[in-house]
C-alpha positions as CSV (number, residue, x, y, z in Angstrom):
1,M,0.5,0.0,0.2
2,A,1.2,3.2,-1.4
3,A,0.2,6.6,0.9
4,L,-3.3,6.4,1.8
5,A,-5.2,9.3,2.3
6,A,-7.4,10.1,5.3
7,P,-11.0,9.4,4.8
8,G,-12.5,11.6,3.4
9,S,-9.5,15.0,3.1
10,G,-7.4,13.9,0.6
11,M,-3.9,14.2,3.3
12,P,-2.1,11.1,1.7
13,L,-0.4,9.2,5.0
14,V,3.3,9.6,5.6
15,G,5.7,8.1,6.9
16,R,4.1,5.4,8.1
17,E,5.6,2.9,4.7
18,A,7.0,0.3,6.6
19,E,3.7,0.0,9.0
20,L,1.1,0.5,5.6
21,R,3.7,-2.5,3.6
22,L,3.4,-5.0,7.0
23,L,0.0,-4.2,7.7
24,G,-0.7,-4.5,3.1
25,E,0.6,-7.8,3.6
26,A,-1.2,-8.9,6.2
27,L,-4.8,-7.3,4.9
28,G,-3.9,-9.6,1.4
29,D,-3.1,-12.6,3.9
30,A,-6.4,-12.0,5.8
31,L,-8.2,-12.2,2.1
32,E,-7.0,-15.2,1.0
33,G,-7.9,-16.8,4.5
34,R,-5.5,-16.8,5.7
35,G,-6.4,-14.2,9.2
36,G,-4.0,-13.2,12.2
37,L,-4.3,-10.5,13.9
38,R,-2.1,-7.2,14.5
39,L,-1.5,-5.1,17.6
40,L,-0.7,-1.3,17.2
41,A,0.1,0.2,20.8
42,G,2.1,3.7,21.1
43,E,2.2,6.7,23.6
44,P,-0.5,9.0,22.5
45,G,-0.8,10.7,19.4
46,I,1.4,8.7,16.7
47,G,-1.2,8.3,15.0
48,K,-2.2,4.5,15.4
49,T,-6.0,5.5,14.9
50,R,-5.2,7.7,11.8
51,L,-3.3,4.9,10.5
52,A,-5.4,1.8,11.5
53,E,-8.5,4.2,9.7
54,A,-6.0,4.5,6.4
55,V,-5.4,0.3,6.3
56,A,-10.2,-0.6,6.9
57,E,-10.2,2.1,4.2
58,E,-8.3,-0.4,2.1
59,A,-9.7,-3.3,3.6
60,R,-13.0,-2.0,2.4
61,H,-11.9,-1.1,-0.9
62,R,-10.7,-4.7,-1.5
63,G,-14.6,-5.9,-0.1
64,A,-13.4,-6.9,3.4
65,A,-16.1,-6.1,5.9
66,V,-14.6,-3.5,9.1
67,A,-14.8,-3.8,12.3
68,R,-13.3,-2.0,15.0
69,G,-13.3,-2.3,19.3
70,A,-11.9,0.0,21.5
71,A,-10.5,-0.2,25.0
72,W,-12.1,2.6,27.6
73,D,-9.1,5.4,28.3
74,G,-10.5,4.7,32.0
75,G,-10.9,1.6,32.2
76,G,-13.5,-0.2,33.9
77,A,-15.0,-1.5,30.3
78,P,-16.9,-4.9,30.2
79,A,-14.0,-7.5,29.8
80,L,-13.2,-7.9,25.7
81,W,-14.8,-5.2,25.1
82,P,-13.0,-4.2,21.7
83,W,-13.7,-7.6,20.7
84,T,-16.9,-7.4,21.5
85,E,-18.3,-4.1,20.1
86,A,-16.5,-5.6,16.6
87,L,-18.5,-8.8,16.6
88,R,-21.6,-6.4,17.6
89,A,-20.8,-4.9,14.0
90,L,-20.0,-8.0,12.3
91,R,-22.5,-9.8,13.6
92,P,-25.5,-9.6,11.2
93,E,-22.8,-10.5,8.2
94,L,-21.7,-13.7,10.3
95,P,-23.5,-17.5,9.7
96,E,-24.3,-18.5,13.4
97,P,-22.0,-21.0,14.5
98,D,-22.5,-24.1,15.7
99,E,-23.5,-25.5,18.8
100,R,-19.9,-25.7,19.8
101,L,-18.8,-22.5,19.1
102,R,-21.8,-20.5,19.9
103,L,-21.0,-22.5,23.6
104,A,-17.3,-21.3,23.4
105,L,-17.8,-17.7,22.5
106,G,-21.3,-17.5,24.7
107,P,-21.9,-13.5,25.8
108,L,-20.0,-12.8,23.7
109,W,-21.6,-14.6,21.0
110,Q,-25.2,-13.3,22.4
111,G,-24.7,-10.4,23.4
112,A,-23.7,-9.5,19.9
113,A,-27.8,-9.9,18.7
114,E,-28.3,-7.3,20.6
115,P,-27.7,-4.0,19.1
116,A,-24.6,-1.6,20.5
117,P,-25.1,1.5,22.9
118,A,-24.9,4.3,21.0
């Protein structure tokens, strides 16, 4: 992935070529059925959200479903909250899991059928 524009801004993302390359490769793997997980971590204000938005925009452009979850800065969020948010966003597009997976997901899956709080 070359320099990507911020969603709706037309401004290119610069100085993140290595990260974009690695995340672009991971996106390609995911689109070919080889999933994985990448974590963006670092100090506040260094561009993690901006980088994630650029990769999400590219993923949507390439036909992928994109969901987002975030932890609360102040703590106090329910366990696995970011995953709950992401699953809730994707739930309408996912097939019903088999019984074993449904039991393993427990409240994470069951709660996903409810609308996320506004």
